[in-house]
C-alpha positions in Angstrom: -37.4 -46.5 35.7 -38.9 -49.8 34.7 -35.8 -52.0 35.3 -34.8 -50.0 38.4 -38.3 -50.2 39.8 -38.1 -54.1 39.6 -34.7 -54.2 41.2 -35.0 -51.5 43.9 -38.7 -50.4 44.3 -38.0 -48.5 47.6 -35.3 -46.5 45.9 -37.7 -45.6 43.1 -40.3 -44.7 45.6 -38.1 -42.3 47.6 -36.9 -40.6 44.4 -40.5 -40.1 43.2 -41.6 -38.6 46.5 -38.6 -36.4 47.2 -36.8 -35.7 44.0 -38.1 -32.1 43.6 -37.4 -30.8 47.1 -34.1 -32.7 47.2 -33.1 -31.2 43.8 -34.1 -27.8 44.9 -32.2 -28.0 48.2 -29.1 -29.3 46.4 -29.3 -26.4 43.9 -29.5 -23.9 46.8 -26.6 -25.6 48.6 -24.3 -25.2 45.5 -25.2 -21.5 44.9 -22.5 -20.3 47.4 -19.9 -22.3 45.5 -20.8 -20.5 42.3 -20.7 -17.2 44.2 -17.4 -18.0 45.7 -15.9 -18.8 42.3 -16.9 -15.3 41.1 -16.0 -13.4 44.4 -12.8 -14.9 45.6 -10.6 -14.7 42.6 -8.5 -11.6 43.2 -5.4 -10.9 45.2 -6.6 -7.7 46.8 -9.7 -6.6 48.7 -12.2 -5.3 46.3 -13.8 -1.9 46.8 -16.5 -2.4 44.2 -20.1 -2.0 45.5 -21.1 -4.9 43.3 -18.5 -7.2 45.0 -19.8 -6.3 48.5 -23.3 -6.8 47.3 -22.2 -10.2 46.0 -20.5 -10.9 49.4 -23.8 -10.1 51.2 -25.6 -12.7 48.9 -22.8 -15.2 49.6 -23.4 -14.9 53.4 -27.1 -15.1 53.0 -27.0 -18.3 50.8 -24.1 -19.9 52.6 -26.4 -21.6 55.2 -28.2 -23.4 52.4 -25.3 -25.8 52.1 -25.2 -27.4 55.6 -29.0 -26.8 55.9 -29.5 -30.1 54.1 -28.5 -32.0 57.3 -31.9 -30.9 58.7 -33.7 -32.6 55.8 -33.1 -35.9 57.7 -36.5 -35.0 59.4 -38.0 -36.6 56.4 -36.0 -39.9 56.7 -38.3 -41.5 59.1 -41.4 -40.8 56.9 -39.7 -42.3 53.9 -38.8 -45.4 55.9 -42.3 -45.8 57.0 -43.6 -45.5 53.5 -41.2 -48.1 52.2 -43.7 -50.8 51.9 -42.9 -52.0 48.4 -40.5 -54.7 49.3 -36.7 -54.9 48.8 -34.1 -53.4 51.2 -34.8 -50.2 53.0 -31.4 -49.3 54.5 -29.5 -49.9 51.2 -32.2 -48.1 49.1 -33.2 -45.0 51.1 -30.2 -44.3 53.4 -27.8 -43.8 50.4 -30.0 -41.2 48.9 -30.1 -39.1 52.2 -26.3 -39.7 52.6 -25.7 -38.3 49.1 -27.9 -35.3 49.8 -26.2 -34.5 53.1 -22.7 -35.2 51.7 -23.3 -33.0 48.6 -24.4 -30.2 50.9 -21.3 -30.3 53.1 -19.0 -30.7 50.2 -20.5 -27.5 48.8 -20.1 -25.9 52.3 -16.4 -27.1 52.4 -15.7 -25.7 48.9 -17.4 -22.4 49.4 -15.8 -21.7 52.7 -12.4 -22.9 51.5 -12.5 -20.5 48.7 -13.3 -17.6 51.1 -10.4 -18.7 53.4 -8.0 -18.9 50.7 -9.0 -15.5 49.6 -8.3 -14.1 53.1 -4.8 -15.7 52.8 -4.2 -14.0 49.4 -5.1 -10.6 50.6 -2.9 -10.8 53.7 -5.5 -11.7 56.3 -4.6 -15.3 56.7 -4.4 -14.9 60.4 -8.2 -14.4 60.4 -9.0 -17.8 58.9 -9.8 -19.5 62.2 -12.0 -16.6 63.3 -13.7 -16.5 59.9 -14.4 -20.3 60.0 -16.1 -19.9 63.5 -18.0 -16.9 62.3 -19.2 -18.8 59.2 -20.3 -21.8 61.4 -22.2 -19.4 63.6 -23.8 -17.6 60.7 -24.9 -20.9 59.2 -26.2 -22.1 62.6 -28.5 -19.1 62.9 -29.4 -19.3 59.2 -30.3 -23.0 59.5 -32.4 -22.3 62.6 -34.2 -19.5 60.8 -34.7 -21.6 57.7 -36.0 -24.7 59.4 -38.0 -23.3 62.2 -39.0 -19.9 60.9 -39.2 -21.2 57.3 -37.2 -18.1 56.2 -35.7 -18.2 52.7 -32.3 -16.7 51.9 -33.7 -14.0 49.6 -36.4 -12.8 51.9 -34.1 -10.3 53.8 -33.5 -8.7 50.4 -36.9 -8.7 48.8 -38.9 -8.2 52.1 -36.5 -6.9 54.7 -39.2 -5.6 57.2 -41.2 -8.7 57.3 -38.1 -10.9 57.4 -36.7 -8.7 60.3 -39.9 -9.3 62.3 -39.8 -13.0 61.9 -36.1 -13.1 62.8 -36.6 -11.2 66.0 -39.6 -13.3 67.0 -37.8 -16.6 66.3 -34.5 -15.4 68.0 -36.3 -14.4 71.2 -37.9 -17.9 71.5 -36.9 -19.6 74.8 -35.4 -22.6 73.0 -33.6 -20.6 70.2 -30.2 -20.5 71.8 -30.2 -24.3 72.5 -31.1 -25.1 69.0 -28.6 -22.7 67.5 -25.8 -24.0 69.6 -26.7 -27.6 68.8 -26.8 -26.7 65.0 -23.4 -24.9 65.4 -21.8 -28.1 66.8 -23.4 -30.3 64.2 -22.2 -27.9 61.4 -18.7 -27.7 62.9 -18.5 -31.5 63.3 -19.8 -32.3 59.8 -17.6 -29.7 58.2 -14.5 -31.1 60.0 -15.3 -34.6 58.8 -15.9 -33.4 55.2 -12.7 -31.6 55.2 -10.8 -34.6 56.4 -12.3 -37.0 54.0 -12.0 -34.8 51.1 -8.5 -33.8 51.6 -7.4 -37.3 52.4 -9.1 -38.6 49.3 -7.4 -35.8 47.2 -4.1 -36.6 48.6 -4.5 -40.3 47.9 -5.7 -39.6 44.3 -2.7 -37.3 43.8 -0.2 -39.9 45.2 -1.7 -42.7 42.9 -1.6 -40.4 40.0 2.1 -39.7 40.5 2.9 -43.3 40.9 1.0 -44.1 37.7 2.8 -41.4 35.9 6.1 -42.5 37.2 5.5 -46.1 36.2 4.6 -45.1 32.6 7.6 -42.8 32.2 10.2 -45.3 33.8 
């Protein structure tokens, strides 16, 4: 990072401090996409117990994708530690924007695969309700992950201990407020990601068709 360190020392600083947990959270965020690619390929509802077990894992890991928005709690600390000269806003904010954007892109892709599968198996009318349910599950999962520090695999490997922690956290006075707030943030960010991604895709396809048409004319 020699040259980069001279040009953007604050960028190098934030990468050195946060690269491991950012990389880990990004990996967790994209696991639901990998699971969706495996689970939601058929045109009929699977009766395989392995498929249903995979669906449970998909639901457990899905909150990891929008969870990255809560990593903004580290942003203030990184800004305060940025004392090495050079721009702060253009060095640190893009890293966090990339982290959050990657997480919500993964959420959009994973949820989109599930919704398309519903349509293929004749349950397209349930897409709206499934979307709201996914946002709600993610809101609860994000709350438990951030405030109870519960990992996605704990309900599987340590169900009794995980259940106790879930009950304790969900009966906390402020739990409903935080869950509703997280639900609204998840819904809003998913809506924005969906709009930006689909608009970008449409624009790319239009430009590609124009380029192809110009070459063949």
